[in-house]
C-alpha positions in Angstrom: -69.9 122.1 86.9 -69.3 119.5 89.6 -70.0 122.0 92.4 -73.3 122.9 90.8 -74.3 119.2 90.7 -73.2 118.6 94.2 -75.0 121.6 95.6 -78.2 120.6 93.9 -77.8 117.1 95.2 -77.6 118.4 98.8 -80.8 120.4 98.3 -82.6 117.5 96.7 -81.5 115.1 99.5 -82.5 117.5 102.3 -86.0 117.6 100.8 -86.3 113.8 100.8 -84.4 112.9 104.0 -87.5 112.6 106.2 -89.0 109.9 104.0 -85.8 107.9 104.0 -83.8 106.9 101.0 -85.2 104.3 98.6 -83.9 100.7 98.9 -84.3 97.5 96.9 -85.7 94.2 98.0 -86.2 90.9 96.2 -89.8 89.9 96.1 -91.3 86.5 95.6 -93.3 85.7 92.5 -93.4 83.7 89.3 -90.3 85.7 88.3 -87.9 87.3 90.7 -88.7 91.0 90.7 -86.6 94.0 91.8 -88.3 97.3 92.6 -86.4 100.5 91.8 -88.5 103.5 92.9 -91.6 103.5 90.7 -90.3 101.0 88.2 -89.6 97.3 88.4 -87.4 94.7 86.7 -88.2 91.0 86.3 -85.3 88.6 86.1 -85.0 86.3 83.0 -82.1 83.9 83.7 -82.9 81.9 80.6 -83.0 84.8 78.2 -80.4 83.5 75.8 -81.8 81.1 73.2 -78.4 80.2 71.8 -77.1 76.7 71.9 -74.0 77.3 74.0 -72.6 73.8 73.3 -72.1 75.0 69.7 -71.5 78.6 70.6 -69.5 78.3 73.9 -69.0 80.9 76.5 -66.2 81.4 79.0 -66.4 84.7 80.9 -69.1 87.0 79.8 -67.1 90.2 80.2 -69.0 93.0 78.5 -72.0 93.8 76.3 -73.1 96.8 74.3 -76.3 97.6 72.4 -76.1 98.5 68.8 -78.3 101.3 67.3 -80.2 98.5 65.5 -81.2 97.1 68.9 -79.0 94.0 68.6 -76.8 93.1 71.6 -73.1 92.4 71.2 -71.5 90.2 73.9 -67.7 89.9 74.4 -66.4 86.6 75.9 -62.8 85.4 76.3 -63.7 82.1 74.6 -61.3 82.1 71.7 -63.7 80.0 69.5 -66.1 83.0 69.4 -65.0 86.2 71.1 -68.1 88.0 69.9 -71.7 86.8 70.0 -74.5 89.0 68.6 -78.0 88.4 69.8 -81.4 89.9 68.8 -83.7 91.2 71.5 -85.4 87.8 71.8 -82.0 86.2 72.8 -81.5 84.4 69.4 -78.2 84.1 67.7 -77.6 86.7 64.9 -73.9 86.0 64.3 -70.6 85.2 65.9 -66.9 85.7 65.2 -63.6 85.7 66.8 -60.2 87.4 67.0 -58.9 84.3 68.9 -58.3 86.4 72.0 -57.9 84.5 75.3 -57.8 87.9 77.1 -60.8 89.6 75.5 -62.0 91.9 78.3 -63.3 95.4 77.2 -66.0 96.3 74.7 -67.2 99.7 73.7 -69.0 101.3 70.8 -67.4 103.6 68.2 -68.1 104.8 64.7 -71.5 106.4 64.0 -75.2 105.4 64.4 -75.2 104.6 60.7 -71.9 102.7 60.7 -71.0 101.6 64.3 -67.7 99.9 65.2 -66.5 98.0 68.2 -63.4 98.7 70.3 -62.1 95.5 71.8 -59.5 95.4 74.6 -57.4 92.3 75.3 -55.8 92.7 78.7 -52.6 91.1 77.4 -52.0 94.4 75.6 -53.9 94.5 72.4 -56.6 97.1 71.5 -58.4 97.0 68.1 -61.3 98.7 66.4 -63.4 96.4 64.3 -66.4 96.4 62.1 -69.6 94.8 63.5 -68.8 91.6 61.5 -65.2 91.3 62.8 -63.1 93.1 60.2 -60.1 94.8 61.9 -59.9 98.5 61.0 -57.0 99.6 63.1 -54.9 98.7 66.2 -53.6 101.1 68.9 -49.9 100.8 69.6 -48.6 99.2 72.8 -48.0 101.6 75.7 -44.2 101.1 75.4 -44.1 101.4 71.6 -46.0 104.7 71.7 -43.8 106.3 74.4 -46.4 106.2 77.2 -44.5 103.7 79.4 -40.9 102.8 80.0 -39.5 99.4 79.0 -40.8 96.6 81.2 -43.5 98.8 82.8 -46.7 96.6 83.2 -49.4 97.2 80.6 -52.6 95.2 80.8 -55.4 97.4 79.6 -59.0 96.6 80.5 -61.3 99.1 78.7 -61.6 102.1 76.4 -64.0 104.9 75.7 -64.2 107.7 73.1 -64.2 111.4 73.7 -66.5 113.9 71.9 -63.8 114.7 69.4 -62.9 111.1 68.7 -60.0 110.9 71.1 -59.5 107.5 72.7 -59.0 106.8 76.4 -57.5 103.5 77.5 -57.6 102.5 81.1 -54.8 100.2 82.3 -56.7 98.4 85.0 -54.5 95.2 85.3 -51.2 97.0 84.7 -49.8 100.3 85.9 -53.2 101.9 86.7 -52.9 104.9 84.3 -55.4 106.3 81.8 -53.8 106.9 78.4 -55.2 109.5 76.0 -54.8 109.1 72.3 -55.8 111.5 69.6 -58.5 110.6 67.1 -55.8 109.3 64.7 -54.2 107.2 67.4 -51.3 109.3 68.5 -50.4 109.1 72.2 -50.9 112.5 74.0 -50.8 112.0 77.8 -51.5 109.8 80.7 -52.9 110.4 84.2 -53.8 108.5 87.3 -51.4 105.9 88.6 -51.6 103.4 91.5 -52.5 104.1 95.1 -54.6 102.4 97.8 -54.5 105.5 100.0 -57.9 107.3 100.3 -56.2 110.7 100.4 -54.6 110.2 97.0 -57.6 111.3 95.0 -57.4 110.6 91.3 -55.3 107.4 91.8 -56.5 103.8 91.3 -56.2 100.3 92.5 -57.5 98.1 89.7 -58.8 100.9 87.4 -61.2 98.5 85.9 -63.5 100.6 83.6 -64.0 104.0 82.0 -66.9 105.8 80.4 -67.8 109.3 79.0 -70.3 110.9 81.4 -72.4 113.4 79.5 -75.0 114.1 82.2 -73.5 117.4 83.4 -72.8 120.8 81.9 -69.7 119.4 80.3 -68.5 115.9 79.5 -66.3 114.1 82.1 -64.5 110.8 82.3 -65.8 108.5 85.0 -63.3 105.7 86.0 -63.6 102.7 88.3 -61.3 102.0 91.2 -62.4 98.5 92.0 -60.3 97.7 95.0 -60.9 101.2 96.4 -64.7 100.8 96.0 -65.1 104.1 94.2 -65.8 105.9 91.0 -63.7 109.0 90.1 -64.4 111.8 87.7 -61.9 113.6 85.6 -61.9 116.3 82.9 -61.0 115.2 79.4 -57.5 116.6 80.1 -57.1 114.3 83.1 -57.7 116.7 86.0 -59.4 115.1 89.0 -62.9 116.5 89.7 -64.5 114.3 92.4 -65.1 110.7 93.6 -67.8 108.6 95.2 -67.0 106.0 97.7 -69.2 102.9 97.7 -68.1 100.6 100.5 -68.7 96.9 99.8 -68.9 97.4 96.0 -65.9 96.0 94.1 -67.1 97.7 90.9 -66.8 96.9 87.3 -67.1 99.5 84.5 -69.4 102.5 84.8 -72.3 102.5 82.3 -74.3 105.7 81.8 -78.0 105.1 81.2 -79.9 108.3 80.7 -79.4 110.3 83.9 -78.3 107.2 85.9 -75.0 105.3 86.3 -75.1 101.5 86.5 -72.3 99.0 87.2 -71.8 95.4 87.8 -70.3 94.5 91.2 -68.0 91.5 90.7 -66.9 90.8 94.3 -68.3 91.7 97.7 -68.2 91.3 101.5 -69.4 88.4 103.6 -71.2 89.1 106.9 -68.6 90.3 109.4 -65.8 89.7 106.8 -64.9 92.8 104.8 -62.4 91.2 102.5 -63.0 90.7 98.7 -64.9 87.5 98.1 -66.1 85.9 94.9 -69.7 84.9 94.3 -70.8 88.0 96.2 -71.8 90.2 93.2 -74.8 92.3 92.5 -76.0 95.1 90.2 -75.6 98.7 91.4 -77.4 101.8 90.2 -76.7 105.4 91.1 -79.1 108.3 90.4 -78.3 111.5 88.5 -76.5 112.9 91.5 -74.5 109.6 92.0 -76.4 108.6 95.1 -76.9 104.8 95.5 -80.5 104.1 94.5 -80.5 100.4 93.7 -78.6 97.3 94.7 -80.2 94.4 92.8 -79.2 91.1 94.5 -78.0 92.8 97.6 -79.3 93.5 101.1 -81.3 96.7 101.4 -79.3 99.9 101.2 -79.8 103.0 103.3 -78.4 106.5 102.9 -78.4 109.6 105.1 -79.6 113.0 104.0 -76.4 113.6 102.1 -76.6 110.3 100.1 -73.8 108.7 102.2 -74.2 105.0 102.8 -75.0 104.0 106.4 -74.4 100.8 108.2 -74.8 98.0 107.2 -72.4 98.3 104.3 -73.4 96.9 100.9 -73.5 93.1 100.9 -74.9 90.6 98.5 -77.9 88.6 99.5 -78.7 85.0 98.3 -80.0 86.4 95.0 -79.3 85.1 91.5 -76.0 86.8 90.8 -72.5 85.6 91.5 -69.8 87.9 89.9 -71.4 90.6 87.8 -68.8 92.0 85.3 -71.0 94.4 83.3 -74.4 95.9 82.8 -75.9 96.8 79.5 -79.1 98.7 78.7 -81.1 98.6 75.5 -83.5 101.1 74.0 -86.5 99.6 75.8 -84.9 100.2 79.3 -84.1 96.5 79.9 -80.8 95.7 81.6 -78.5 92.8 80.9 -76.1 91.5 83.5 -72.9 89.8 82.3 -71.0 87.6 84.7 -67.4 86.5 85.1 -66.4 83.1 86.4 -70.0 82.1 87.0 -70.3 78.7 85.4 -70.2 80.0 81.8 -73.8 81.3 82.1 -75.1 83.7 79.4 -76.2 87.2 80.4 -79.3 87.5 82.6 -82.0 89.9 81.4 -83.6 92.3 83.8 -86.9 93.0 81.9 -88.3 96.4 82.7 -92.0 96.2 83.6 
């Protein structure tokens, strides 16, 4: 499957190489506007209508869109871990599990009865109802036999497989992906820590995970933030391929139709290629995982194979600081959640 996609991508890129690869620029106007091919997004920094003195935020870690269209935000503010907005940015409800390490949020259940999977990087993973009732909890990695005693376990994200199996990515711990059966029994782990480029299928800060259903068969796509790459695996944990995105210290992958979007939480400074805060942006890849959009970054350019050329990806002086997640709703709007950014609510990128 992966070879078919890659071969097709080469053909498609060769056909468009003479015209150059699309890039993104920030245009002046009443609202800041980002152009992405033949579509545009207008930035709404004041989208949230919630009184955040009464409903405080800390880090806006992740957001998902419910089948109803309501938007669920996860924050590590113990007073209200979960804040639910309507599409106008008004408060629908809020509740808490009193988690100071609330980090990962993904959808479960069904369209008729959705649930939330919440990951606390201190080691707790729970499935809840939309209104905060705890349905079940996944056992700790040591308790279930995945890790040895005293092996670091600080999970950051989960996703569900087509059969209901649960994948947990240990992004702040030992850098493995743990697979559980639909009824919560540990089955296997794969991945592990490495900063060496030749060690494909390994991670350094394995920050996020998602089910990628864009190909002939579903795959897992995982973030290696420090390695500036996404890696794809079969559902049994076999490495398939990776994409290197220099300058992008990535957050979780989010599949939106045929595209992949991610928040970039850290970035480079001019002539300084270390990991800096306040250098985030929003990154979009096309259906063949070629960079197509870097909202809040300098223009990006690719060669005929879709490989980034100099200059490397770097943030501009746009509106973002440390983008931790991107969420899309049914209308094609995007929402950018930010970590350590002055407790600001998510920004809306309104598709026009």
